[in-house]
SETORNU-935597 format. One record per residue (C-alpha): residue number from 1; residue in one letter; x, y, z. Coordinates in steps of 0.02 Angstrom, whole numbers, plus 50000, padded with zeros to 5 digits. Example, Ala and Ser with C-alpha at 12.3 -4.5 7.8 and 13.67 -1.06 7.14 Angstrom:
2
@num->1 residu->A X->50615 Y->49775 Z->50390
@num->2 residu->S X->50684 Y->49947 Z->50357
***
This chain:
115
@num->1 residu->M X->53725 Y->55892 Z->50994
@num->2 residu->A X->53892 Y->55927 Z->51076
@num->3 residu->R X->53900 Y->55946 Z->51264
@num->4 residu->P X->53961 Y->56116 Z->51323
@num->5 residu->H X->54130 Y->56118 Z->51406
@num->6 residu->V X->54119 Y->56130 Z->51595
@num->7 residu->V X->54261 Y->56213 Z->51689
@num->8 residu->P X->54259 Y->56192 Z->51880
@num->9 residu->D X->54223 Y->56349 Z->51980
@num->10 residu->D X->54389 Y->56336 Z->52071
@num->11 residu->F X->54492 Y->56346 Z->51910
@num->12 residu->P X->54583 Y->56514 Z->51891
@num->13 residu->R X->54504 Y->56629 Z->51764
@num->14 residu->E X->54623 Y->56775 Z->51758
@num->15 residu->R X->54711 Y->56818 Z->51597
@num->16 residu->P X->54901 Y->56823 Z->51604
@num->17 residu->F X->54963 Y->56998 Z->51641
@num->18 residu->G X->55031 Y->57113 Z->51508
@num->19 residu->L X->55129 Y->57273 Z->51516
@num->20 residu->V X->55101 Y->57429 Z->51414
@num->21 residu->S X->55213 Y->57581 Z->51437
@num->22 residu->G X->55153 Y->57760 Z->51448
@num->23 residu->T X->55076 Y->57878 Z->51572
@num->24 residu->Q X->54894 Y->57860 Z->51518
@num->25 residu->P X->54792 Y->57718 Z->51594
@num->26 residu->K X->54775 Y->57571 Z->51475
@num->27 residu->L X->54654 Y->57428 Z->51460
@num->28 residu->L X->54731 Y->57269 Z->51391
@num->29 residu->V X->54615 Y->57178 Z->51271
@num->30 residu->H X->54635 Y->57050 Z->51135
@num->31 residu->E X->54536 Y->57028 Z->50976
@num->32 residu->V X->54450 Y->56867 Z->50929
@num->33 residu->A X->54346 Y->56861 Z->50770
@num->34 residu->G X->54316 Y->57048 Z->50770
@num->35 residu->R X->54267 Y->57059 Z->50954
@num->36 residu->Y X->54374 Y->57126 Z->51096
@num->37 residu->Y X->54394 Y->57033 Z->51261
@num->38 residu->T X->54474 Y->57086 Z->51424
@num->39 residu->G X->54478 Y->56910 Z->51494
@num->40 residu->L X->54484 Y->56736 Z->51427
@num->41 residu->T X->54353 Y->56681 Z->51302
@num->42 residu->G X->54255 Y->56523 Z->51343
@num->43 residu->E X->54361 Y->56423 Z->51222
@num->44 residu->E X->54525 Y->56493 Z->51290
@num->45 residu->L X->54470 Y->56453 Z->51468
@num->46 residu->W X->54423 Y->56275 Z->51418
@num->47 residu->T X->54591 Y->56252 Z->51328
@num->48 residu->R X->54690 Y->56308 Z->51481
@num->49 residu->Y X->54583 Y->56202 Z->51598
@num->50 residu->D X->54599 Y->56049 Z->51486
@num->51 residu->A X->54789 Y->56069 Z->51481
@num->52 residu->C X->54799 Y->56084 Z->51672
@num->53 residu->E X->54682 Y->55936 Z->51699
@num->54 residu->D X->54783 Y->55829 Z->51579
@num->55 residu->L X->54946 Y->55880 Z->51663
@num->56 residu->A X->54875 Y->55842 Z->51836
@num->57 residu->S X->54825 Y->55667 Z->51776
@num->58 residu->Q X->54998 Y->55636 Z->51705
@num->59 residu->L X->55083 Y->55702 Z->51863
@num->60 residu->A X->54972 Y->55594 Z->51973
@num->61 residu->E X->55020 Y->55438 Z->51873
@num->62 residu->Y X->55204 Y->55485 Z->51881
@num->63 residu->A X->55199 Y->55520 Z->52068
@num->64 residu->S X->55105 Y->55358 Z->52099
@num->65 residu->R X->55238 Y->55258 Z->52006
@num->66 residu->K X->55376 Y->55346 Z->52104
@num->67 residu->M X->55288 Y->55315 Z->52269
@num->68 residu->S X->55271 Y->55129 Z->52228
@num->69 residu->A X->55447 Y->55107 Z->52161
@num->70 residu->S X->55542 Y->55215 Z->52286
@num->71 residu->G X->55430 Y->55210 Z->52438
@num->72 residu->L X->55410 Y->55399 Z->52438
@num->73 residu->S X->55274 Y->55476 Z->52545
@num->74 residu->L X->55134 Y->55574 Z->52462
@num->75 residu->D X->55209 Y->55739 Z->52522
@num->76 residu->D X->55384 Y->55694 Z->52459
@num->77 residu->A X->55317 Y->55640 Z->52290
@num->78 residu->L X->55214 Y->55800 Z->52273
@num->79 residu->G X->55364 Y->55903 Z->52326
@num->80 residu->R X->55465 Y->55828 Z->52184
@num->81 residu->V X->55322 Y->55855 Z->52061
@num->82 residu->E X->55307 Y->56037 Z->52115
@num->83 residu->K X->55494 Y->56066 Z->52097
@num->84 residu->G X->55494 Y->55992 Z->51921
@num->85 residu->L X->55339 Y->56089 Z->51869
@num->86 residu->N X->55411 Y->56254 Z->51933
@num->87 residu->A X->55575 Y->56218 Z->51843
@num->88 residu->K X->55486 Y->56189 Z->51676
@num->89 residu->V X->55382 Y->56348 Z->51695
@num->90 residu->G X->55531 Y->56449 Z->51756
@num->91 residu->A X->55635 Y->56394 Z->51606
@num->92 residu->G X->55497 Y->56449 Z->51488
@num->93 residu->Q X->55464 Y->56273 Z->51426
@num->94 residu->W X->55284 Y->56270 Z->51489
@num->95 residu->D X->55162 Y->56416 Z->51494
@num->96 residu->F X->55061 Y->56410 Z->51656
@num->97 residu->S X->55017 Y->56551 Z->51774
@num->98 residu->R X->55056 Y->56540 Z->51960
@num->99 residu->A X->54870 Y->56513 Z->51995
@num->100 residu->E X->54863 Y->56373 Z->51865
@num->101 residu->I X->55015 Y->56289 Z->51942
@num->102 residu->A X->54934 Y->56296 Z->52114
@num->103 residu->W X->54771 Y->56225 Z->52044
@num->104 residu->T X->54863 Y->56087 Z->51950
@num->105 residu->L X->54960 Y->56035 Z->52106
@num->106 residu->N X->54801 Y->56034 Z->52210
@num->107 residu->R X->54714 Y->55930 Z->52077
@num->108 residu->T X->54862 Y->55810 Z->52072
@num->109 residu->R X->54850 Y->55789 Z->52261
@num->110 residu->T X->54662 Y->55756 Z->52246
@num->111 residu->L X->54690 Y->55626 Z->52110
@num->112 residu->L X->54825 Y->55539 Z->52213
@num->113 residu->S X->54719 Y->55541 Z->52370
@num->114 residu->S X->54573 Y->55458 Z->52281
@num->115 residu->T X->54675 Y->55308 Z->52222
***
């Protein structure tokens, strides 16, 4: 039996915003297998969490290497990581919300602090 996916309570759960023109109030939904959802489905939430967790692990390894090789402080290394992450998202190369970026950076700091 497969274990259910567990997403931490502090992981952002909001769906990316959309925009619909018109004067009448609108409710943004998306259809999955004939059902309509206003937020993320369990599988969508897990996929986004898994991507952020994987990225945080990779960023922690990268920052750790840079701190060892260049003698950077934790804050300097995280500052560089944040700058690079924001550049990738800003250029449209990566699709993360602001809340997901903040969570990923916090998780990266936690991973670095525990090593």
